[in-house]
Backbone as CSV, one residue per row, in Angstrom:
resi,resn,N_x,N_y,N_z,CA_x,CA_y,CA_z,C_x,C_y,C_z
1,MET,8.935,31.967,-21.169,8.254,30.761,-21.596,7.577,31.055,-22.936
2,ASN,7.815,30.181,-23.894,7.201,30.397,-25.199,5.729,29.949,-25.172
3,PRO,4.935,30.329,-26.177,3.503,30.007,-26.169,3.211,28.505,-26.067
4,TYR,4.023,27.671,-26.721,3.805,26.229,-26.651,4.005,25.727,-25.223
5,GLU,5.096,26.161,-24.576,5.357,25.737,-23.193,4.244,26.196,-22.259
6,ALA,3.768,27.410,-22.462,2.666,27.920,-21.632,1.400,27.101,-21.844
7,TYR,1.112,26.760,-23.098,-0.058,25.943,-23.408,0.051,24.568,-22.755
8,MET,1.209,23.933,-22.885,1.389,22.594,-22.320,1.328,22.628,-20.793
9,LYS,1.852,23.675,-20.195,1.769,23.794,-18.735,0.311,23.887,-18.295
10,GLU,-0.460,24.665,-19.022,-1.884,24.816,-18.699,-2.636,23.495,-18.890
11,ILE,-2.342,22.783,-19.972,-2.982,21.492,-20.252,-2.613,20.468,-19.177
12,ALA,-1.355,20.480,-18.743,-0.861,19.472,-17.798,-1.292,19.731,-16.354
13,GLN,-1.672,20.960,-16.028,-1.965,21.303,-14.634,-3.022,20.394,-13.985
14,PRO,-4.163,20.123,-14.618,-5.130,19.212,-13.980,-4.566,17.802,-13.774
15,MET,-3.700,17.362,-14.683,-3.081,16.044,-14.560,-2.100,16.012,-13.400
16,ARG,-1.404,17.110,-13.195,-0.492,17.246,-12.058,-1.306,17.215,-10.755
17,GLU,-2.400,17.987,-10.750,-3.213,18.107,-9.539,-3.934,16.816,-9.174
18,GLU,-4.117,15.925,-10.153,-4.702,14.619,-9.848,-3.867,13.894,-8.790
19,LEU,-2.569,14.144,-8.791,-1.675,13.526,-7.811,-1.360,14.470,-6.655
20,THR,-0.977,15.702,-6.963,-0.598,16.621,-5.883,-1.783,16.968,-4.994
21,GLY,-2.981,16.935,-5.551,-4.181,17.164,-4.754,-4.517,15.997,-3.850
22,ARG,-3.759,14.898,-3.987,-3.961,13.695,-3.180,-2.701,13.371,-2.376
23,SER,-2.006,14.413,-1.965,-0.858,14.300,-1.055,0.403,13.701,-1.670
24,PHE,0.531,13.713,-2.988,1.795,13.347,-3.614,2.666,14.601,-3.617
25,GLU,3.882,14.497,-3.118,4.804,15.636,-3.142,5.177,15.924,-4.588
26,ASP,5.148,17.178,-4.979,5.454,17.604,-6.341,6.937,17.938,-6.421
27,LEU,7.707,17.078,-7.071,9.144,17.283,-7.200,9.411,17.922,-8.554
28,THR,9.771,19.192,-8.547,9.878,19.942,-9.797,11.305,20.313,-10.173
29,THR,12.258,20.029,-9.287,13.653,20.356,-9.569,14.538,19.159,-9.220
30,PRO,15.719,19.072,-9.829,16.646,18.001,-9.455,17.007,18.056,-7.965
31,GLU,17.149,19.260,-7.436,17.473,19.412,-6.011,16.343,18.879,-5.137
32,GLY,15.104,19.131,-5.551,13.962,18.615,-4.815,13.923,17.094,-4.829
33,VAL,14.260,16.502,-5.969,14.320,15.038,-6.073,15.400,14.507,-5.137
34,ASP,16.588,15.126,-5.170,17.690,14.685,-4.288,17.305,14.800,-2.824
35,GLN,16.684,15.908,-2.448,16.271,16.095,-1.050,15.269,15.029,-0.638
36,PHE,14.308,14.749,-1.508,13.305,13.727,-1.217,13.974,12.368,-1.022
37,MET,14.810,11.972,-1.966,15.441,10.652,-1.900,16.431,10.553,-0.743
38,ASP,17.188,11.612,-0.508,18.178,11.603,0.583,17.520,11.574,1.955
39,SER,16.281,12.026,2.036,15.603,12.091,3.335,14.925,10.777,3.722
40,LEU,14.935,9.783,2.826,14.292,8.513,3.141,15.109,7.743,4.181
41,ALA,14.457,7.351,5.253,15.089,6.524,6.278,15.276,5.113,5.706
42,PRO,16.177,4.310,6.288,16.475,2.985,5.743,15.265,2.069,5.539
43,GLU,14.282,2.127,6.391,13.113,1.255,6.268,11.889,1.973,5.687
44,GLU,12.049,3.244,5.374,10.930,4.040,4.869,10.683,3.728,3.397
45,THR,9.403,3.657,3.021,9.042,3.395,1.635,8.510,4.661,0.978
46,ALA,8.761,4.760,-0.317,8.296,5.910,-1.092,7.783,5.421,-2.439
47,PHE,6.588,5.861,-2.777,5.944,5.552,-4.046,6.065,6.778,-4.931
48,VAL,6.681,6.611,-6.099,6.903,7.735,-7.005,6.211,7.456,-8.337
49,VAL,5.393,8.399,-8.765,4.735,8.315,-10.067,5.432,9.292,-11.003
50,ILE,5.954,8.758,-12.103,6.472,9.613,-13.173,5.275,9.870,-14.082
51,ASN,4.711,11.040,-13.916,3.472,11.440,-14.566,3.752,11.849,-16.014
52,SER,2.720,11.828,-16.836,2.843,12.321,-18.204,1.468,12.714,-18.738
53,VAL,1.482,13.359,-19.881,0.251,13.805,-20.521,-0.386,12.663,-21.318
54,CYS,0.371,11.652,-21.647,-0.081,10.538,-22.481,-1.448,10.023,-22.054
55,GLY,-2.438,10.152,-22.921,-3.781,9.713,-22.593,-3.958,8.212,-22.591
56,CYS,-3.150,7.495,-23.366,-3.344,6.055,-23.480,-2.817,5.303,-22.267
57,ALA,-1.922,5.877,-21.485,-1.402,5.196,-20.301,-1.558,6.025,-19.037
58,ALA,-1.290,7.318,-19.114,-1.353,8.152,-17.912,-2.776,8.270,-17.387
59,GLY,-3.746,8.199,-18.270,-5.138,8.242,-17.849,-5.545,7.018,-17.042
60,LEU,-4.759,5.969,-17.112,-4.939,4.784,-16.273,-4.030,4.842,-15.051
61,ALA,-2.808,5.317,-15.247,-1.803,5.313,-14.179,-2.217,6.178,-12.997
62,ARG,-2.636,7.412,-13.267,-2.973,8.317,-12.170,-4.115,7.796,-11.304
63,PRO,-5.254,7.411,-11.882,-6.340,6.910,-11.030,-5.954,5.633,-10.275
64,ALA,-5.202,4.756,-10.908,-4.778,3.526,-10.234,-3.860,3.850,-9.063
65,ALA,-2.901,4.735,-9.286,-1.954,5.108,-8.230,-2.664,5.752,-7.048
66,VAL,-3.547,6.688,-7.324,-4.266,7.398,-6.268,-5.164,6.440,-5.490
67,THR,-5.893,5.615,-6.194,-6.834,4.708,-5.527,-6.120,3.767,-4.570
68,VAL,-5.063,3.117,-5.036,-4.365,2.159,-4.183,-3.636,2.880,-3.047
69,ALA,-3.022,4.021,-3.338,-2.301,4.765,-2.297,-3.231,5.269,-1.203
70,GLU,-4.499,5.467,-1.524,-5.457,5.946,-0.526,-6.245,4.818,0.139
71,GLN,-6.485,3.716,-0.579,-7.413,2.710,-0.072,-6.770,1.429,0.419
72,ASN,-5.592,1.100,-0.055,-4.965,-0.142,0.393,-4.586,-0.019,1.864
73,PRO,-4.873,-1.023,2.674,-4.519,-0.933,4.099,-3.009,-0.787,4.329
74,ILE,-2.205,-1.360,3.446,-0.747,-1.252,3.549,-0.292,-0.247,2.503
75,ARG,0.322,0.826,2.968,0.680,1.935,2.074,2.127,2.353,2.281
76,PRO,2.695,3.010,1.284,4.040,3.553,1.473,4.019,4.715,2.458
77,ASP,5.186,4.971,3.030,5.302,6.074,3.992,5.163,7.429,3.310
78,ARG,5.669,7.515,2.080,5.646,8.793,1.366,5.256,8.574,-0.082
79,LYS,4.735,9.640,-0.694,4.338,9.609,-2.096,4.878,10.871,-2.766
80,ALA,5.328,10.699,-4.002,5.838,11.855,-4.738,5.582,11.653,-6.227
81,THR,5.736,12.749,-6.962,5.573,12.686,-8.408,6.519,13.670,-9.090
82,VAL,6.976,13.275,-10.254,7.665,14.175,-11.187,6.863,14.118,-12.477
83,PHE,6.924,15.177,-13.265,6.105,15.244,-14.465,7.001,15.276,-15.695
84,ALA,7.051,14.146,-16.397,7.843,14.047,-17.626,7.317,15.046,-18.646
85,GLY,8.218,15.686,-19.348,7.837,16.660,-20.353,7.541,18.033,-19.790
86,GLN,7.338,18.129,-18.493,7.066,19.408,-17.852,8.247,19.822,-16.978
87,ASP,8.650,18.938,-16.097,9.779,19.195,-15.194,10.911,18.267,-15.623
88,LYS,11.495,18.598,-16.761,12.431,17.699,-17.436,13.649,17.348,-16.593
89,GLU,14.264,18.336,-15.958,15.466,18.071,-15.169,15.142,17.224,-13.941
90,ALA,14.012,17.489,-13.297,13.601,16.691,-12.137,13.313,15.254,-12.568
91,THR,12.663,15.090,-13.702,12.351,13.755,-14.198,13.630,12.989,-14.515
92,GLU,14.578,13.654,-15.148,15.853,12.996,-15.455,16.561,12.563,-14.174
93,ARG,16.533,13.411,-13.159,17.179,13.051,-11.898,16.483,11.861,-11.257
94,MET,15.152,11.846,-11.259,14.433,10.706,-10.686,14.745,9.436,-11.464
95,ARG,14.860,9.553,-12.763,15.186,8.371,-13.577,16.565,7.816,-13.221
96,GLU,17.471,8.672,-12.762,18.775,8.182,-12.290,18.585,7.293,-11.062
97,TYR,17.707,7.679,-10.163,17.427,6.861,-8.978,16.712,5.568,-9.362
98,VAL,15.810,5.657,-10.333,15.059,4.477,-10.769,15.994,3.476,-11.448
99,GLY,16.898,3.974,-12.283,17.871,3.101,-12.923,17.297,2.175,-13.988
100,GLN,16.173,2.530,-14.549,15.533,1.754,-15.615,15.466,2.632,-16.867
101,ALA,15.158,2.013,-17.994,14.996,2.787,-19.225,13.899,3.836,-19.022
102,PRO,14.069,5.039,-19.576,13.037,6.064,-19.438,11.680,5.548,-19.897
103,SER,10.688,5.808,-19.078,9.340,5.334,-19.356,8.361,6.260,-18.659
104,SER,7.433,6.815,-19.425,6.427,7.664,-18.792,5.092,7.445,-19.491
105,PRO,4.082,7.284,-18.682,4.136,7.271,-17.228,4.765,5.967,-16.731
106,SER,5.189,6.003,-15.485,5.685,4.810,-14.825,5.561,5.025,-13.326
107,MET,5.779,3.953,-12.570,5.660,4.028,-11.117,6.813,3.250,-10.502
108,ALA,7.358,3.820,-9.434,8.474,3.191,-8.743,8.193,3.153,-7.248
109,LEU,8.601,2.073,-6.630,8.499,1.952,-5.182,9.910,1.764,-4.645
110,PHE,10.271,2.627,-3.714,11.592,2.595,-3.097,11.464,2.216,-1.636
111,LYS,12.465,1.511,-1.140,12.574,1.258,0.296,13.964,1.716,0.704
112,GLY,13.996,2.732,1.573,15.273,3.271,1.996,16.120,3.793,0.850
113,GLY,15.486,4.265,-0.193,16.218,4.802,-1.341,16.563,3.767,-2.392
114,ASN,16.287,2.491,-2.125,16.564,1.423,-3.090,15.283,1.043,-3.826
115,LEU,15.378,0.923,-5.136,14.226,0.535,-5.941,13.854,-0.911,-5.625
116,VAL,12.594,-1.142,-5.252,12.123,-2.501,-4.969,11.037,-2.950,-5.945
117,HIS,10.442,-2.006,-6.669,9.417,-2.352,-7.655,9.339,-1.233,-8.690
118,PHE,9.170,-1.620,-9.944,9.037,-0.635,-11.015,7.984,-1.125,-11.999
119,MET,7.079,-0.232,-12.364,6.050,-0.521,-13.356,6.228,0.448,-14.525
120,PRO,6.805,-0.029,-15.639,6.990,0.847,-16.798,5.693,1.030,-17.572
121,ARG,5.730,1.940,-18.488,4.562,2.260,-19.310,3.953,1.022,-19.966
122,GLU,4.813,0.127,-20.443,4.277,-1.042,-21.152,3.492,-1.989,-20.239
123,HIS,3.615,-1.816,-18.917,2.799,-2.594,-17.981,1.556,-1.818,-17.535
124,ILE,1.355,-0.653,-18.133,0.191,0.184,-17.831,-0.703,0.289,-19.064
125,GLU,-0.123,0.701,-20.160,-0.868,0.981,-21.391,-1.645,-0.238,-21.887
126,GLY,-2.924,-0.020,-22.171,-3.753,-1.062,-22.756,-4.269,-2.100,-21.770
127,ARG,-3.976,-1.928,-20.493,-4.444,-2.884,-19.486,-5.680,-2.353,-18.777
128,ASP,-6.396,-3.229,-18.128,-7.535,-2.843,-17.319,-7.036,-2.142,-16.052
129,VAL,-7.689,-1.068,-15.664,-7.249,-0.302,-14.496,-7.242,-1.163,-13.235
130,ASN,-8.153,-2.111,-13.128,-8.168,-2.991,-11.953,-6.929,-3.871,-11.892
131,ASP,-6.447,-4.326,-13.040,-5.219,-5.128,-13.067,-4.008,-4.286,-12.655
132,ILE,-3.977,-3.044,-13.098,-2.892,-2.135,-12.706,-2.936,-1.912,-11.198
133,MET,-4.132,-1.679,-10.678,-4.273,-1.469,-9.228,-3.825,-2.707,-8.453
134,MET,-4.131,-3.886,-8.943,-3.709,-5.106,-8.249,-2.193,-5.231,-8.234
135,ASP,-1.531,-4.839,-9.323,-0.062,-4.874,-9.350,0.522,-3.909,-8.318
136,ILE,-0.041,-2.708,-8.222,0.426,-1.729,-7.235,0.167,-2.253,-5.826
137,LYS,-1.022,-2.799,-5.609,-1.384,-3.351,-4.296,-0.393,-4.432,-3.881
138,GLU,-0.076,-5.350,-4.786,0.870,-6.422,-4.470,2.238,-5.860,-4.099
139,ALA,2.680,-4.828,-4.813,3.968,-4.204,-4.486,3.924,-3.578,-3.097
140,PHE,2.848,-2.877,-2.793,2.701,-2.280,-1.455,2.673,-3.368,-0.386
141,ASP,1.884,-4.405,-0.625,1.760,-5.497,0.359,3.095,-6.195,0.582
142,ASP,3.892,-6.327,-0.467,5.188,-7.013,-0.363,6.275,-6.160,0.292
143,HIS,6.238,-4.839,0.096,7.380,-4.014,0.478,7.111,-2.954,1.534
144,CYS,5.847,-2.635,1.777,5.521,-1.601,2.762,5.076,-2.276,4.051
145,SER,5.262,-1.566,5.160,4.839,-2.177,6.436,3.777,-1.347,7.112
């Protein structure tokens, strides 16, 4: 690992732990992403946060995702995260499942492996965190049981 990669890994670690410390599965390899997605039962829901270092959007995305995933009465069955710019191959594989233009940070909700809701960066950046949380809540209420 070169000095820049080591520095970025160190900088990103607290941002990673904001999610993994709150029971989000840390998907760091393409195989891990495949195993996670392949293991979803037909009616099971999974909330995936594509994390990033970006302060203008990720600093809103992580707290909104954690708050709603912990406090909303209706929640997904599973939670996971990939880290754009850190776990590049895992992020690319997750983006294949998402099937949307690359966007980080972003959030995806799957039901049985099928994408049912996607929030790209442009729906996060520059918005009030409460509005972001309401969008996540509505997705959970609509698609999770």
